[in-house]
N, C-alpha and C positions, 0 to 999 in steps of 0.2 A: 830350728828354731820354729817349730810350727808351736807354741808356748808362748812366742812374742808377738806383738805387732806394733804396726808405728803409727806414732802417736804424731798427727801434723802441725808442729809448732811457727816453721817458718822463721826462725828468731836474728837471723844471720841471712846474710848473701855476700860474700866477695866474690871477686873476681881476679887470679892469680895469673894476670899474662905471663909466659916462661919467655917469650922473646922480648917485648916490647911493653913498657909500661902504657712643645706648643704652649705658647703661653695664655692664660686669661685675665693675664694681669697686664697694665702697661710698662716696657719696658725701665720706664722711670720710679716702677714702685717696687722692684725687685730690689727684695734685701732691706726693703724701707715699711713695707707694710706686713713683711713673714721672713722668715728665717729657716737655716736647715744645717742639720747636723746630721754628717755619713759617718759612720763607723765600722771599725771590721768585727765587733765582737768581743766575746773574753776570751781572749783565749787558751786551745786547751793545754795544761802543761801536764797529765798524767803518763805522758811519752814524749821523748824526746822526738819521735819521728810525726811528730804534730805540735809540739812546744815550739815558742820564739827563739829565733837563733841568727845571729847577724851574718851578712854576707856582704862583702865589696870584690871589686874588681881588682886584680893584680896592681898592686901599687899604690893604688888610693887611698886618702887619709879615711877616718874611723867617720867622720863628720857626711864621706860621703855614702856610707852605708845604707845597707838596707836591713829592717828585721823581719822577717819573714815569720809566720805564725800561720798556723789553722785556726780556727775556732769553734766555740760551741754555736754559734748563728751560721755554722756551716759553709764558712767563707774562709778560701785563702788570701792573704793580702799580705801586702809588704807596707811598711812603714819609714817616712823617711829617719833617718837618725837624727837628723842635725836640727828637726825641730819637732818631729811627731807629729806631722802631716800624713794623711794616707795617698799611700803613689800611686796604688793602683789592688785592686780587688775582684777576686770571680766568686759569685755568689750560687754555690752549690743546689739542684735541688732538695727537698726533704729527705727521699729516699735515696741521695747518692752522698753518704756521709765521707767525710774526708779521712780516710786511712793513714796516707802516709804520702810526705814531699819530702824533695832532695833536691838541693840545687846544683848541677852540672856546667860549670862553663860560662856559657850566656842565657843558660834556659832553668825553667825551673820546671820539676816533673812529680807528676802527683798521680798517685794511685786512692780512688772514691768506691766508692757502693760497697756491697757486700761480698768479701773477701777480695776485695781491690779489682773489680770485674773493668772498671775505666780508666784509662790510661790518657793523662790529658799533659803538655809540654807548653809551657809558658815563655815569652820573651821575659827575662830578668829585671831590665830596667821600667819598661811599659807595664807587663802584664798582657799584653798582647796573646789569646790563644791562638798556638802554633799548629798543633795537632791532638786530637779526640778521637780514639781508638779502643771500644769495645774488644776486652779483651776476652772474655768469657760471661756463660751467661750468670748473671746475678746471683740466680737461685741454686746454684752448683757451690755454694762454700763449705766446705765441709769440717770447718775449723770444730773443735771441741772445747776448747777453752778462749772464751772470749771477754776476761776482763782486760785487757791491755788489747786496745783497738789496732795495733799495728802488726799484732802476731799474723805470723802469715802470709806477709807481706813483705819485699825490698825490692833493690835496684841495685844495677853493678852498669859499670859501664868502659867500654874500649876509648882507650885514649888516641889511638888514630884513628877515630871513625866515630860518628854520631848516633851508633845503634844504642839502643837500650835494653839490657838484660832486666826481664820483672819478672818478680815471683808475686803469685796472687792464689789464693783460696788454700795455701798450704801446699798443694802440691802440683803446681802449673806454673812451669821456668819456660818464658818466649823470648825468642829475640825478634827486635822490634825496630826498622828504619827510620829514621827520621823524619820520614815520609809516610809511616804508619804500616809497611809492609812488613808482616812477617816471613821471617827466615824460615824460623822454624819452631816448634811447640814438645817439649817433654813431660810429659806426667807422671807423678810416682806409681807406678804398678798398683798399689793399693790405697790410691789415692789420699794419703793422708802421709806423705813425706816433706819435708821442710827443703826445697831444692835451693842452691845458689846457682850461680851464671858457671862456674867451673864448680864450684864444691855445695851439693847438698849437704848442711848442715843442720842435723832435726835429732830428734831421739825415739827411742824403740820401749816400748811400755813393757816390762816385766809387772809381776805379781806385786813386786813389792817397792820398785823404784824405777827409775827410768836411766836408759843407757844411751850415750852418743852414737849418733846413725850419721856417718857420712858416705856422699855419693860424690863421686867424679864425672864431670860429665868433657865433649868436647865442645867450645865453644864456637866452631862452625857448621857442626852439622847437629848438635846438641845429641850425640851417639853416647850410651851408657860407656864408661868406662871400666870403673869398678866401685864396687859397694859393700863397706864395713862395718859392722860394730865396734868400737873403741871401748877397750877397758875402763869400765867405769859405772858408779853406782851415784843417782841424784835423787835429792828427797823430794823433790818437785821439777816442773817442766819449764822453770823462769831461771837467770839466769848465766845465759851463754853469751859468751863476748867474744867477736874475730877480729884478731889484729893484724892489719898488714903496715908496711911500710914505705917511707918515698923510693927506699934503694929498690929498686926495682928487681934485682937477685936475689931477695928475700921472698922464701915462703911466707905464707898468712899462717897466723898458727890459732886452733880454738884454744879458749881458757873457758875455765868452768870452776866451780864450787863444788867440792865435795869433803862433808863431813869437817868442815872449818880447814881444808886446805885447800889452795889455789892452784889446779893441776893444767896442763897444755897438752896439745900435739899441733906439730906444725902439719901441716897440707901440702902434702905432694900427690901429684896423678895416680901413681900407683898406690897411695895410702897404704905405706908400707912401716910409717914410723907408729913410735911408741912414746905411750902417753910420758909427762915427768912432771913432776911435783915441788912444790916448793912449802916445804916442814921448819922453816923457822919460826913462823907465828900460827895460831889462830886465825880465823875469819871467819866473822857471821855474815857478810855481804860484799859482794863486789857491783859496783854501780858504772855504766855507760856515760861519759864525760861529753861525750860526743866528739871523741878523739880517736876512736880504732884506727881510722885510717892513717892516723899517726903514731901508733903502737901503744898509745896510755890510756889508761883505767883508773880508778880505785877501787881500793879494798877497804875496809870499816873492819877492825879487831873487834873483837867482843866485847871491849869496853868503849867503841866507840870510834878508837884513835884512826886518821884516815891518813892511808897509807899513799904516795901516789909509785905506782908500776908504769914501768918501760919497757918497750921489745928491743933488745938491742940489734942495733941494724947491722953488727960484724957477726955477734956472736947465734943470733936468733933466739936468745934467751931472756926471760923473764927475769927483773931485778928491781926491789925498792928504790928510787931514788931519793925520795923526800917523806918525812913526817911532819904531818902540821901539829904545831905546838898546840898542846890546849886545848886540843880537839876531841880529845877524851868524855866518855858522858860527865855533867854536872851540874848542881842545881845553878849555877853563874852562866849559862848560856842556852840557851836555845838548841834544838838538833841542828845542824851544818848543813848547808845545799853544797855539794860541788859540781863543778861545773866546768866545760875546756872552752877555750876559745881561742881564736888566730889574729896575727896582726895584717898588715899589708901586704906581709912579705911571706904570709903562709906558716909563719913559727909559732907551734902553739905553747901556751899558757892554761896555767890548771888554777881554777880560783876556788875558796872555800867564802860561803857568806853566809854570818849566822846574829841573832840577835844575842846581847851581852844584857841580862835583868844588874846587874850593878852599876853599869855607867847608861844605861837605859838609851840606847841607841845602837844604832845596828853596824855590825863590824863587816871587814873584805880583806882574803887574805893572798895575794895574786903571785902565783908561785911562777918565775919561768928558767924551765930544764936548760938552754941555752946561755943563759948566762953567767959572768964570774969564771969562764975558761971552763963550761961546761960542767961546773959546780951547782948550779942553779943558785937562785937570787929569789925572796919573797919580799915585796910590798905592802905593808898593814898601814889601813888608814879606817876610822870609824865615820858615820854619815848621818843625820839628822831624818833617819826615816819614821816621818808621823804615824806611828801606828794606831794613835786614837781616832788619826783621820778616813787612812787607806785599811785598814785591818792590817793581819796578817802576811811575811810574803811566803808565796805558794811556788813561786818560782823566781831562776834567773838565770840569765844569760848574758854571754861576756865578751868582749870586744877591748883589744887590747893596741894601743902605741907604745912607739917604743921610740920616747923623744930624744933622749942621748944618755949618756955613759951611766949604767946601774941608775936611770930614770924611768919608774914606766907611767904611762898616764891609762888605766885603765876604764872603760867603756864599761856601767853594767845597767841591764834592762831588768828592773821587777814586775812580776806580774803581783798583783794582789789578791786576798780573798775576796773583795768586795767590786773585783772588775777594775783596777785601776793597772795602767801601763803607765811606769817611770822609767826616766834614762836618768842616771848619775855619770856625769866625769868626776870620777873620783869621791870628794864628798859634797858636789856643789852640783844640786838638781837643775836640769834643763829643762824638761819638760814632763807632764802629766797629761795622758787621756784617761778621761772617764769611761773607760768601753761599759761600765757595769749600766749605763744607761740603753744600752741595747738589750737588758733586760728586764725591760720595765713590767711590772703586772699592773699597780694600779695608780692612778693619778686623778685631782682635783684642781680647780682653779680657785686661788682665792683673791678679791677684791683688795690692793691696796687702800689705806687710808688716806684723808686728807692729809697735807703736812700739819696743817694746824691742830690736825687731832690727835698726829704722834706728838707734837710738842706739848698738847695739853696733858698727854699721857705720861712724860717721860719726867715732867715737874717734881721735883720732892715736895710730899704731902709736910714735911717741916721746912720748910723755902722760909727765910724770915724775910723781914720787911723789905730791909738791906737788899739781900741779895737778888730780891726782885725787882728791886728798884734799878738794880745794875742790870739785870739780865733783860728788861725794857728797854733800858736804855742802849744797850749793845742792838735787840734788835731792830731801834728806831734808826739806826745807821744808813739800813739800805732804803730808810723811806723816799729820800732825794731822788736816789736810781728808781723806787718804784715809779713814782710819780713820771719821770720823765716817759720811763717806757710805756707807761699806760696811756699818756697821749699820745705819744707816739704811734701805740696801736691805735689807738682808735680814730687818729687820722689820717693813716695810712690803709686800716682794714689788715695789718698782717696778725691775724689772731691765729691758734691753733687749726691747721690741718687733719684732717682725715688721710690725706697722702704721706703725713711726714711720721718721723720713727717715732714711735709712741714714750715720751720722754718725762720726768715727773712734774706736777707742776708745783710752780716756786712762788717764793712771794717776791723775788726779786728775777730777775732776766739771768746774773750769774751763779746763783747759788741755789742747786739742786738736791732734794732730797733725793738720797737712796730707795728708801723704803717710801716714797708718796706716790700717788698716783698721777696719771697725765690727765689731760682737759677729758677725756672722753671713756676712761676706763678703760682704755683697750691694753694699759701697763697692769698686769697679774702675777699673782705669784702660783706656779705650778706645784705643785705638790703631788712627790712621785715617790714609787718604793720598788725596790727591786728583788729578786729572790736570794740575791746574796748578801743580805743583811746590812743594807743601805738606805738611806730614806733623804731624798733629793728636795731643796727649793731652788724652780729654776725663773726666771724672769721670763715672764712670755714675750715680750718686744725684743728679745735681741739671743736667748736661750741660754744666756750666763748662768753657770750655779751661784747662785746666792748664797746657800748653805748647803753642807752636809753633814750627815751625823750616821756612825756606826751603832748599830742596834745590836745592844748586848743580849748574851746568851742567858743571862743570870746564873741560876744553878747550875745549865747545863755545859756552863764554862769548862767546867773540870774537865767532862768526858765530851765533849764537840756538841754538837750539833747545828741546825739550820733553821734559819727566821723563814717562814713563807706568808707574805701578806695573802688576806684574806679581803679584804674591803679599806676602805678609805671614808671616813665623812669627813666634813665642816661643821664643827661642834660649836662655833662662832665665828658672824660677822662682824664688820664694822658696824654696821648698823644697829647689832646689840649692844654696842658700846665696849671700849677698852680695843687691843689687837686680836686678830683673828687667831684662832687656833683650830687644830686638826688633832683628828683619833685615827690613830690606823691599826686597825686589829690585824693580828697575827697569829700563825700554829708556830710553835714550838717542836723542832720534832729534833730530839737528841739523839746522840748514835746509841743509848740502849734503848730503842722501840719507844722510850714512851713520848705522849702528842701532850700537850696543853694550850689552853689560849691566854695570851698575853697583850695589853695594850699599851701601845707607846703615844702620847699623847705633848706634841710642839705645840708652842706659837709658830704660826706660819711665814709670819715674815722675818724671823733669825733662825728658828728650829730649835731655840731655846726649850731645855724640860719645863712643860707648863707645868708638872708638879713642882716642879724647883728641887729634885731628889737627884740629878747629873749634872754638874758642872758643865759650862757649855765647851771646853776641853776635852773633854774626857768621851767615853762609849757611854750611847744612850741607852739607859737602864729601864725597860718597860716595865708595867703594873701586870701581877699575875693574876688572873681573874676567874678563870675559870679551870680546876684542874683537870682535863680532857679536852676532850677534841672540840671543836667546833658546828654546831647543826645550822646556824645562823645568825648575821647581824643585820640586823634593822636600824633605821634612824625615824623615830618619833616625830606623826606630822604636827604642823604648829611651830611656833617661836621657841619653843622650847631648846628642839634639837638632839636630843637625850638619843643616845644609842641604846638599843635593847641588845644583846644577846641570850643565846639558847644553847645550853651543854647537851650533854649525850641522852640525859632523862630529862630534858623538855623543861627546863628551868629555867627563867627569863633573869638574868642578872641586866639592870641599868646603871649606864656610865655617862658621866659622871655621878656620884651617888651621891647628888646632893637631896636636901630636902623638898625643894620647889620639883626636880625632876621625878623623884619618888611620885610625887601629889598629881602631877601631868599624868603619870604612867597609870596611877591607880584611876586616876578618871577618864582615863581613852582605853582602858584595857579590855573594859566588854565588848569596843568596836574594833577590835586588829583585829586580822584576818591572813595568815599564814599558810603557804604551801609548802613543803617539805615533802625532797625524796623519799621514798622507802622504799620495801621490798628486796629481792634479793638479786643479783647479779642474775641476768637473762629474763627476768620477771619483775622488772620496774612498774612501780606505783609512785603516785603521787597524791599526799594526803591534805588535806586540808584541817587547819587549827585553829581556835579559839582559844583566849587564855580564864583559867580560874583563879579566884585571889582564895587563897590560905591567911588564917589570922596570923601574926605573928610569923607569917613564913614567907617564902618565893611564890610570886605565882607559876602555875603549870601550863605549859599547853595540852590539850586534848583534842583526840581525833573526831571533824566532824563529819567529814567525806572522804573515800578514798577513790581516785581514779586509775584502773589498770587498764595497760596498754597493751597491746599483740605481744606474745610471745618471744623472745629477740629484740623486742624495738627497747634501745636506750637510750636515756633521756640526755641530749647535748644541750638546753642550753634553756633556762628560764628567764625572760626577758620581763621584768616591769615593766608596768605603763609608770613616764616620767609623772608627776605631779605638780609640775609648773602651770603658769596660770593659762589660763584658755579666755579668747578675745572674744569670738563669736563662737555663741553656741548653736548656729546651723549657718547656714547654705540659702541665701536666694535666687532662686532661679531665675530665667529668661521670660517665663510666664508668671511672676510676680508670688510663685508659690513658695514654699521652706520646707527645705530637707534641713532635720536636726539632729544633731552628732549625738552618737553613743557614748557618751561619756561617764558609762560605770565606773566608779573609782576603785571596784575592785579587782579588774581586768588584768590579765598577765599574757604572756604567749609562753609557749614552749616547742621547741626544735625538738626532733626525735630522729633516729636511726635505727635502720634493721639491716640485715643483709641484701633485703628486695627492698624496701621501699625505706621511703622518709616520711616525716609528719611534721604539720605545721596547726597549733591548735592554737585559740585564743579561750581563755577560760576564766570563769569566775572564781573569785579564789572563796568568797564563800559558801557557795551553797556547790562548787565541785560542777555547774554548768557549763556545756560547751558551748559556746559561741560564735566559733568557728573552727574548721576542721579541712584541712588540705592533706591530699594522698600523693606522694611526689614518686617514681621510680626510681630507686637507688642509682647510682654509677656504675655500671659493669666492669667498664675501665679503670675507672678509677679505685673501685671496690669499698666507697665509702660516701658519704652524703654531703656533700659540700657545700652545706647549706649555712648562709647568712639572715639574719633577720633585725627588722629596728621595730618600733611600736612607741607611738605618741597620739595624743588625742586619741581620734576615731579610725586614725589613719596607721593602717600595718603596710608593711613591705619586704619582701622577703627573696632570695635569689639563689637560683639550685641551677646545677649542669642538666641540661637535657638531652640526653643521646635516644631518645625516640623520637622516630618520623614514619609515619605512616602514609602519607599522601608524596606524589610527587610534589618537587619545588619546595616541602617540609626539611629543615636542616638541623643537625646538630647545634647546641649552643647553649651559652648562660640565659637563661629566663630572668626577667624581672618582674612581682607580680605585685600591683597595688592594688589593696583593697581597703575599702572605708564603708565602717558600721553606720549607720544611720537609725533613729526611733521609726518603730513603727513600720511598716509596710510598703507605704506611701507618701508623698509629701505631705505634707502639713500635720502627718500624723505627730503627734508629741505626747511623750512619757516621761519628762523629767527625770531621763537614766541618770542624772549627776544627782541625784536626791533620791531615787527609787530606791526602795529595799530589795533588799537581793532576792526574798523570799516572795515576792510578787509575783502575778501570774505574766506579770508587764515584762517583767527581767528580759524574758527570749522573744521579745516583740522586736526583732530586731530587722534591717535591711541591708543586705550584702551587694554589693558592686566590687566587684575585680575585674581586672584587666593585664592579661602579660604581655609582656615585652622581649622582643630578643635583644640580650646586652652584648656589645661589641667587645669584652673582655673578661678573664675571669676574676672575682673580687675576693679580698681578704678579708676585710671591714666595711661596713658602712654604719652611719648614724644621723641624725636629722640636726639640723641647723635648731637653736635656743634664742630667743630672746627675752631682753627684761619683763615685759607685759606678755608678750603672745601678738601680738601685733604685725609684727613683719610676716609673711608668707614663709611656709617651713620648705627648705631644702632640704634633698638628698644628697650628704658628702659620701663617695662610697673611695678606696682604696685597689686600686687595681691591680691584677699579677704584674702588669709591666712599669709597675714603682710609679703609678700618677695616679695624685689626690683631686677627684674631679666632682663638680656641683651640679647636680640635676635639679631643675625647679620644680615642684608640687604640680604647675600646672599642665607642664610635659605629659607627667605620669599622671594625670587624672584620669581614675577609671571611667569616666562619664563620655570621654572621647568617643565622638560619633563614627562607625566607621563609612558612613556616608557623608557627603557633602554635610557642612554643619548648617543649620536653619539661622534664620535670623535672631531667632531667642537663644539658640545654643552658642550665636557668635555676641551675645552681651555677654554672655560669660565667659568668654574668652575662649573659649573650647575650640581646638582645632582638629580639624582632619583625624583617625587615628591612622595612627604609621605602626607598623609591628617591632619597625626596628631603628631603636633609639640610635640617632649618628652620633659616629664619635668626631664629634666637635670638636677642635684644638681650643676653641674660646673657650670650655667649662674646664678646662685643667688647669686647677688651681697651682697646683706645684710646677709650674711651667717647663723649666728645661731641667729641674731637678729630678732625680732618680731617688725615689722615697721608696726602698727596699724593705721587704716584707711587713711589712704595716698589720700589727696584730689588734687595734684597738684606736679607734676615733674619739676623743672628747672634744665635745661642744661645751659653751657658757656663754653667758650673754656680756654683751658690755653696757658703757652706761648710757651710752645712745641705741635707744629701741630701735635703730635699722640696722645694728652689727651685732654679729656674732662673731666668737674669735673659736676657732678652730685647731686643735694638736692632737696628730696622728705619731703614732710611737709603737717602733717594732725595733727591728734593728736597726735605722737610721729615725732622725727625729723630725717634725715640720710641723712650724705653726704659720698659720695666716689668720685675717679676718675675711668675711664676705657680707655684704649687705643684699640678702634675698629677696626686698621691694626696692632698692637702690637707698641712697641717703637720704630720705626725704627730709630728716630734721636735722639737716646740716646745710646751709651756704654753697653751692657749687662752686669751684675752683674759678669760673668764671664770672662768678659775679663780681659788678664792680664797685665794690665798698664805700671806694671813695667820693664816688658818683653819687654814691645815697647819704655820705656825710656833709658833701658841700652843700646837696639839695636842703639836709635839714637844718644845714648852718643859714643858708640862703632863705629858709623861712622864715627862721628864727629872726632874723637881720628883717626881713621884712615886717613882721608883726611886729617888731620894737620900734620901725619906723613909723609906721601908719595908727600907732598907739595915741600918740597924741594927736594927730589931725581927728580921729575915731572921736576921743574926749572931747576935743573942741566945735564938733558936731551938734553931740551927746548935750552941750551945754548952751548951745547956741537954739535948739530945738525946745528947750526948756522954756527958756525965753519967751520965745511964741505960744506956746501952750495956753 
C-alpha cells in the first residue's frame, strides 16, 4: 500500500450498536417612533448538513414543528412552522462558520469553525446554549476538498446515553459526554481518514481513482478493531451514503455509485463482508434525501428518472421500491428536487418538487412507502409559487401529516433564489419570510408626495368634462366630514404629534392614501437592494414591504449569473415634479466570467419600471449601459440629479441620457474631480482624474495626480463628504472670536490597512494634497484593521481598536477620535475654503483640532445625522457589537473640551471638562431592548421637520427610528395647553367685538367736540 494514501473526506458517520439501539425612548414610544425586524438569514442550501429541515417532538402535530437551518449570515436558527416567526437563533462569530447541525432528542448539536473545531448543544425548543466545547485547534484542518462545507464532520449518538460521537477535521473522532467531558479521542494515523464512531468510512486515493476505506473502532475505548480497503473504484470523492434501519439487529450499509452501478457493503465489526452490486439499471447520481437512518435514498438514471431505494429490514438488501412518473429529463419540466421527511410518528416520506413549464406552476409528488399495505402511495398537487416575485426554488424541506386513510397533508418549506422562505400546506401558502432583507447592500430614503400631488399625477389627461365633474362631486362627499374634524382639531388641539406612528396625511380622517406622506415627513420609502437579485421598497414607518421586484439577468439568464448592487441614486424627488424615481447601478457577473454594468430604473413608490419595458407582474429587466466592469458611479451636483458612470476605459456615460442632462454634464464637466483606485495588489494607488471632452464622442477621464501608499497598505474605503446644506460657516468662541469651518468641497476621507498599520487620510480630490493623516498600529490579535470612519462638513470621526499601552493606567480598547478642520492657523483667519481654488496656497492653511476617547464597545458601523437645512446639531449614530444603536451628541465629542476645569468663556460654549472615557449611558441607546445584530450600514435622512433625522440601520436585522439632536424646537410639546390658547384667542376676539361699538361711539363724540 505504499502507492496509496488516504484522503480525508468524512462523508458519513454511523454508529452501529450491536447490543441495543436600556432604552433612550419613553416606554410609550417603543414601536411607535421606531420598528425592528429580526432575521435568521438566507438558509445555506448547498448541503443537507446546513439546509432547512423540519423537526418535531414525538406525537406533536406539524404545526408544532420547528424549521431548523443554518444561514449565510452564520446563524443557527429555528422558525415556528405555524406562523414563520423566529423561535430562537444563535449568532456565530464570522470566523466560526457553521459546518454541521443535527437534532437528537431534545437537543440540537452543531459543529462550527475550521474542520468543526467547536461543538455546541442547544435546547431544541428554546435555543438555550447547553454546552460549548473546543474539540481541537481550528488550525489543524487537514481537509483537501472544501467545495462542500460539511465534508469531514459528522455526529452519532448512543440511545442509552447522551454522549455524542463527533468526527471533525476529517481525521479526529471523539466521544464527548453531555457535560463536555471527552472520554476518548481517536485520530487517523496519517490524519487524513474519515472516521465514524464505530465505523470510519472514507476514501483511499490511488493514481487514477478512489477506493472505499473502512475502519472499525471500539465505542467504549476508541481502540482500533480492524481497517480494510473495499474493492471499489470511484471517479470522485463524493456520493457515499451510509444507510441504517430502525431495526436494531440490522447492520448499516455503505452505498456508493461506481461506473453507473449502485454498490454497497455491510458494516460488521471484523469488516469481512464483500460488496454487492445492483446491475438492473445504469445510474448517473445518488442523492441523500435526509433519510439515511431510515434506509432510503434516491438514485437518478441516466435520463434523470428518479428511483427510490430502500434498505430491506429483513434481508439487508437494497431494492428499488418506487419510480417517480414523468421524472425523466424533459423540456416540459425543470430539474426536480428530491427530499425526504417524517411525520409525527417518525414514518418516512419522499417528495419530488419541480416546476412545470406547461402549467406555469410548481408541482409536488409525495410518496409514502408504508401506505397501501406496504406497496406505497403517491399524493400529487400543484401550487401557485410566484416565480416572478420570489425567483426560483433553490431548496425544499418536507414534513407530512397523515390525516386519515389514504389522505396525506404535506407541509413544504421552500427556499428561493432571492432569499425568501415560504411554507406551503398542500397548495395553500401559510407564510413568507423575506430573509433576503438580511443581505441588503445599498439603500436610500425617498420622500412620499402629498396626497393631492398623487391625485393630480394620476388624473387621466384625456379626462372629459363629465368625468371631471363626476370625480369632483365624488371627492366633495368628504367635505362635511372634513369640516367636522377640522373644527374638532381646532377647538381641542388634537393635531398630529411627533410621538404618534407616522400615518399618511389625508383629506378626511377616515380615508388614508397608502402612498401619501404624514404631516411631518416621517413616513418615507426605503428603496434598497440585496446581492441575491431583488430590490425592495420598505415603509419607513413600519418596515412593511410596499413592493419588491426580482432583477432580471438579461442575456445571462440562459447561462446563469448574479446581480451585484454597486450604487443607488434618487434621480427624481417630489420637489422635481411627478413621482419620485430611483436608479440602481449594478454589476452583472455571468457564470461564464463576463462582467458588465446594468441600470435598473424604478418608480420609488410602486416599484414599476420607469422605462416602461417590464410589466409590473414580471421580472424587472435592466438597461445594459456598459459592456464591461464599472469603475465608478457619481451623481452630478445641482438639480439635474443625473448619474455619471465610468467604464474600464474611463469613458463617461450619463444617465438618464436626455438632452437636458447632457447639457448639464457638458457645462460642469471641467469642474468635476474624482479619485479612482489604481495600482496593483500590494502597491495600491489613488489617482485623481478630470474630464476632457471630445467632439462627437464621450468625455474621458484623465489622470491629474497620483498618491502612492506604503508597500502592502491596501485601501479599505473611500468616504466622500456629503454635499448637504451647511447652516453655519463658523463657530463663535466665548471670547467673541470665530473659528471658520474648512469646507473644501473636494475633500474625501480614505481608510487603509496593512499588516502593521492602519491609516486615515483626508485628501483634496483636485490636487491630491493630504489635509490630514493619522497612522494607527494594526491589531495584532485580530490581524486586521477594525477601522470605521464618517466625514461631514469639517468633522471627521473614526474608531479603531488600540491594543498598545505604554504607561500604568492605560488600557486596551476601542478608541474614537474626533477631528475638526478649521481655516487658517488661529481664530478669525478666514480663507473662504468653500469658494477657494484648490490650486491656491491657502488650501493647506488648515488648523486641525482632534481628541481621542475610549469607547465602551466595538463598533460595526457609524454615521452622522442629517436634517433638511443643517440647522440642527449633528449626532454620531453608532452600531456596536452588542447589538445596540446608540447616539452620541457632537457636544460630547467636541475635540476642544478642556482637560482642566472649563473657563467662563468655555462654559459659554457649553464645553465640559474632558473625560477620556465615553460613559456607557443607557439613555443614549436608541434601540432600547432590541438586539439589532450584525449591522453593516447606517443610513440617515432628513424629515420635513428641521429638528428630526430618520435613522435606518441594516445588516442581519433591520431597525428604523427618528431622533431630534437639538430637540423638537419646531413642534409644540405634548404638554402645551392648546385648548387654553384657543380659548384665549376666542376670548380676545369676543372682547374686541364687544368693545368695538364702544370705541366707535367714543370717537364719534370726540369729533363733535373738536
